[in-house]
C-alpha positions, 0 to 999 in steps of 0.5 A, spaced: 763 794 751 758 789 751 755 788 757 756 780 757 764 782 758 762 788 763 758 783 768 763 778 767 769 782 769 764 783 775 762 775 776 772 774 775 771 779 782 766 776 786 769 770 790 762 766 792 760 766 784 759 759 780 758 756 774 750 757 775 751 764 774 756 764 768 752 759 765 746 765 766 749 769 763 752 766 758 745 764 756 743 772 755 748 772 749 745 768 742 753 769 739 756 766 746 752 761 746 753 759 739 761 760 740 760 756 747 756 750 745 761 750 737 767 748 741 764 744 745 762 740 739 768 740 736 773 733 737 778 736 742 772 736 747 766 732 744 766 724 740 759 722 740 754 723 735 749 727 738 750 735 739 750 737 747 746 742 750 749 749 754 749 746 760 752 740 758 757 744 754 759 748 759 761 742 764 765 739 760 769 746 756 770 747 765 770 754 767 777 757 765 776 756 759 769 758 758 772 765 761 777 765 756 772 763 750 767 769 753 772 774 754 776 773 748 770 774 744 767 780 747 773 783 745 775 781 738 768 783 736 768 790 739 774 792 737 773 789 730 768 793 729 773 799 730 774 804 724 778 802 719 779 795 722 776 792 716 781 796 711 788 793 716 791 787 717 790 786 725 793 778 724 800 780 728 795 785 733 791 780 735 796 775 735 801 779 740 794 781 744 793 773 745 799 771 746 800 776 751 793 775 754 795 767 755 803 769 758 799 774 763 795 770 765 800 763 766 804 768 771 798 770 774 796 762 776 805 762 777 804 767 782 797 766 785 793 771 783 786 771 785 783 773 779 787 770 773 782 771 768 783 778 770 789 778 768 788 774 761 783 781 760 789 785 762 794 783 757 788 781 752 787 789 751 794 791 754 795 795 746 788 796 745 790 804 745 794 802 738 786 801 735 784 807 739 789 811 735 788 808 728 781 809 729 781 816 730 787 819 727 787 813 721 792 818 716 797 819 721 798 813 724 797 807 719 804 806 718 806 806 725 800 802 727 804 797 724 811 798 727 814 795 732 811 797 739 818 799 743 819 806 746 821 808 740 814 807 738 811 811 744 816 818 743 813 817 736 806 817 738 807 822 743 811 827 737 806 826 732 799 825 736 801 828 743 799 822 746 801 814 747 798 809 745 799 806 752 795 813 755 789 811 749 788 805 751 789 806 760 784 812 757 779 807 754 778 802 758 777 809 764 770 810 761 769 802 763 769 806 771 771 798 773 773 797 780 780 794 778 787 796 776 786 794 768 787 801 766 793 802 770 796 795 767 795 798 760 797 804 761 805 803 765 806 796 760 812 801 758 814 804 764 822 802 766 821 796 770 826 800 776 819 804 777 815 798 777 818 795 784 812 797 789 806 797 784 800 792 783 801 785 781 797 786 775 801 792 773 807 787 774 805 782 771 802 785 764 809 789 763 813 782 763 808 779 759 808 784 754 816 784 754 817 776 753 811 777 748 815 782 743 822 783 745 825 777 747 832 779 745 831 784 752 834 779 756 836 783 762 830 787 762 826 779 762 830 777 768 829 784 771 822 784 771 821 776 772 824 778 779 819 783 780 814 777 779 818 773 784 819 768 776 826 765 774 828 764 768 827 756 767 819 758 769 820 763 763 822 759 758 816 754 760 810 760 759 812 762 753 813 754 751 806 753 753 803 759 750 804 758 743 800 751 744 794 756 747 794 761 742 794 756 737 788 753 740 785 759 742 785 761 736 782 756 734 777 755 737 774 763 736 775 762 729 781 768 728 786 766 721 793 768 724 796 764 719 802 768 716 801 772 722 809 772 723 810 775 716 806 782 717 812 786 717 814 791 724 819 796 722 821 801 726 817 807 728 817 812 723 815 819 724 814 825 718 819 830 718 817 837 722 813 842 717 816 849 716 811 853 721 810 859 716 808 854 710 803 850 715 800 857 719 800 859 711 795 852 710 792 854 716 790 860 714 787 859 707 783 853 709 780 857 715 778 863 710 775 858 705 771 854 710 769 861 713 767 863 706 763 857 705 760 858 712 758 866 710 754 863 704 750 858 708 749 862 713 746 867 707 742 861 704 738 861 711 730 863 711 728 868 718 732 869 724 731 862 728 734 858 722 740 862 722 741 861 730 740 854 728 746 854 722 750 858 726 749 853 732 750 847 727 756 850 724 760 852 731 760 845 733 762 842 726 768 847 725 771 847 732 769 840 735 763 844 741 760 839 744 754 844 744 753 852 743 748 857 744 747 864 742 745 870 747 743 876 744 744 883 746 737 886 748 734 891 745 736 896 750 743 894 750 744 892 758 743 885 758 745 878 753 738 874 752 738 867 751 736 865 743 731 860 743 733 854 739 735 847 739 732 842 744 733 847 750 729 853 747 725 854 754 731 855 758 735 858 754 729 864 753 729 865 760 736 866 761 739 873 763 746 875 763 747 883 765 751 887 762 753 892 768 755 887 772 761 884 770 764 877 769 766 872 763 761 873 758 758 880 760 767 882 759 766 878 752 760 883 749 763 889 751 771 888 750 769 885 744 774 879 745 774 872 745 774 869 751 775 861 755 773 859 762 773 853 764 768 851 771 774 849 775 781 853 771 781 859 776 779 859 783 780 867 783 774 868 777 769 867 780 763 865 776 755 868 776 749 864 777 748 866 771 754 864 769 754 857 772 746 856 769 751 855 761 755 851 765 749 846 767 745 847 760 751 846 756 753 839 760 761 841 759 767 842 763 770 849 758 766 855 755 769 859 749 765 866 748 766 868 741 762 876 740 759 877 735 761 884 733 759 887 726 760 895 724 763 895 731 756 892 734 756 887 738 749 884 736 751 877 742 756 872 744 757 865 741 758 860 747 760 854 745 761 847 750 768 843 750 772 839 754 778 843 759 783 840 754 781 843 749 782 850 751 790 850 749 786 848 742 783 854 741 786 859 743 792 857 737 785 858 733 783 864 737 783 868 729 778 863 726 773 863 731 774 871 731 773 871 724 767 866 724 764 870 729 765 876 724 762 872 718 756 870 724 754 876 726 754 880 718 748 874 717 745 876 724 745 884 722 742 882 715 736 878 719 735 883 724 734 888 719 731 884 715 725 883 721 726 891 723 723 892 715 719 886 716 715 889 722 715 896 719 712 894 713 706 891 719 706 897 722 704 901 715 699 895 712 695 896 720 696 904 719 692 904 713 687 898 715 686 903 721 686 909 716 681 906 712 677 903 718 676 911 720 674 914 713 669 908 712 666 909 719 666 916 717 662 915 709 657 910 714 655 916 718 652 919 712 647 913 709 645 912 717 644 919 718 639 918 711 636 912 713 634 915 720 631 921 717 628 917 712 625 912 718 622 918 722 619 921 715 616 913 714 614 913 721 609 920 719 607 917 713 605 910 716 601 914 721 597 917 715 596 911 711 600 914 707 604 911 700 612 910 703 614 905 696 619 911 695 623 912 701 623 904 701 626 904 696 631 909 699 632 906 704 634 899 701 639 903 697 642 906 702 642 899 707 646 897 701 651 902 701 653 902 708 654 894 706 659 896 700 663 901 705 663 896 710 665 891 706 670 896 702 675 894 709 679 888 705 681 892 699 685 898 702 688 898 694 684 903 689 681 899 684 678 902 677 672 902 675 669 901 668 662 903 669 659 909 666 655 914 670 649 919 668 652 924 673 645 928 673 641 922 675 647 921 681 645 928 682 638 928 683 638 921 687 643 925 692 638 932 692 632 927 693 635 924 699 637 931 702 630 933 701 625 928 703 629 929 711 630 935 715 637 935 714 636 941 710 634 947 713 628 951 709 633 958 710 638 954 705 636 954 698 640 948 693 640 949 686 642 945 679 644 947 673 645 941 669 646 942 660 641 938 657 647 934 652 648 927 657 653 927 662 656 921 662 663 919 665 667 913 667 666 911 674 662 908 680 655 911 681 655 910 688 663 914 689 659 919 686 654 919 690 658 919 696 663 925 693 657 929 693 654 927 700 660 929 703 660 936 700 653 938 700 653 936 707 659 941 709 655 946 704 649 946 709 654 945 715 657 952 713 651 955 712 647 956 718 645 962 718 642 961 710 644 961 704 644 958 696 649 951 694 649 951 687 650 944 684 652 945 675 655 942 670 660 946 667 661 941 660 667 938 658 675 940 659 681 937 655 687 937 660 693 934 658 690 930 652 684 927 656 677 929 656 673 931 663 668 933 665 667 938 670 662 939 676 662 944 681 659 944 688 658 952 690 655 955 697 654 963 700 658 961 706 663 965 710 670 962 707 675 957 708 681 960 713 688 960 710 690 955 714 684 951 713 685 951 706 693 950 706 691 942 709 684 942 706 684 935 703 689 931 709 685 929 715 685 934 720 682 936 727 676 939 725 672 945 730 667 940 729 664 934 736 665 928 733 671 923 733 671 922 725 669 930 724 675 934 719 675 926 715 670 929 709 675 932 704 681 927 705 676 922 703 673 926 697 680 927 695 681 919 695 674 917 693 676 923 686 683 919 685 680 913 685 676 915 680 681 917 676 679 925 677 682 931 679 680 936 685 680 944 687 678 949 691 677 955 691 675 959 697 673 967 699 669 971 704 663 970 698 663 962 699 666 956 697 667 953 691 670 946 689 671 944 682 672 937 680 673 933 673 671 926 672 673 922 666 668 924 661 665 918 658 670 915 652 676 918 654 682 913 653 688 916 657 690 916 664 692 920 670 697 917 673 694 921 681 690 926 683 692 933 682 690 937 687 691 945 685 687 949 692 686 956 688 688 963 693 682 967 697 678 972 692 
């Protein structure tokens, strides 16, 4: 309601309120001020050419007329904005309301009722429930809005809408929280006369005014109602005669066109024939199936779990007219329900926990996979837990509907909708629809949870790959760092003797660059192909130069190189080949603790599955490898060597050979160990899908 009308009602109830307070109230509303000035400057009140101001207008109109104008204008502005009011002929409705208001005011004056304007307002609003029903159910109520206002209409309203216009109007007025019997006068204006003998005067006045306006043919009822108001037939006749003139004058002042209002038809109330319950049930089931199917498609289109939860709560509010809705999800251990953070109350909801082992309505709904309905004050024997009380406060509702989200016999959580207590009976009639909604929501939620698990597994896999790559890089970096360390000691000796160190500095620069390349390789976890051409003999010489210039190779170990005279070129990266050879030679040196021979040889070209390779062999005369070590030769296994990264060397060699699109095999026995490496020869066009590792039986 407009604040000016609420304030006016308070003003009317104050015994000491006068014109200054009324003028101050009206001055706050521009539209109302305009209406007062228009009427005060009309020919009925003002005959001079000079336009009068607000204060003079109030004096000339008088308190009664001002109150009438303000009340009427406020009511008309408010209820003319009701939905569908613009598309309905309201002339008859407003004429009846205005007539009842004028009659109620006249009766109040004759009964010396202290709040005359309250009686006027009660008469004006006594049928406002009809506008409320039209706005709420236009299709079902459009015909009966024009119907004759009698007990038959109330019966039809109750049967078709489960509420009468008297109840609807009283409900509306009660929301204004007035210290008045105004709502009661609206509620009982169709009550039998005998029941109103001891009722409040305002109730009796409005009942009589309604009879005089709409049922002038019911003389006995009018006489009985007149007797309750201490008015005889002659007084009532005067009231009715005066009302016609006052209504016409008030309508003119208010700018309401009532012309032709008496010609608006008022048929008897109509109740449609009862619908076949089977047909109605079938139609409802089909409608529910369509809605549930559409909800399933809506859920499937959501991106991410949070978006899905938001769509679920939003759809539940729309479909079931919930005031609010939240989702509680079962935790991974299945021992409790946790609030799913979504909507406006994310923090409070995220911290809400309901144990499944402690019982309660919500927990039982999840454990038993059934719908549950609970009212805050519904069952005194049904004690609510603290968590459930928190849910009620969070939802801000009188009742809760718990819908379990069940997918594949597993309850993933519970959707909880808040609603007024009076709607619970309606929800119980729609149990199958609620269950179907829960099933669709649970199916979508299960998919989202599965995708979340898949994403976590992918992230874990990438993380493990990165950790493995990091371990490999650390292992590989140790090789050039060891060489750099040894060369620094060589440099120290040469610089002390003032010998030239150009060669050693060049090697140091190369190894430092190699360290940088290895570390940069962390950013690329996937193998990359290289199209560079590498001279194998030169790489072998570079590697041997690294080992021979330091003290890493003891005097008891002999390194022999056997290279063919023709060019030994491969399609591959020299740095990768260098890493392979460093690892193999380093392992061979460590295997020859008591001395021996290491041989690096080029055995020429090999045709393998229509692809040309260059065979490079690294062998030693060590004690050989055990059968267990051979079985897991190229896997990252724990070694008996000391250090955090030992045992990775041959697995790294395997991955590097694979990266170069080559193959590697190993044969080992009591006379030593031999690694045979096939690398793509220069100009080879076919590709190998991957490394094929072949471990030869021990000789």
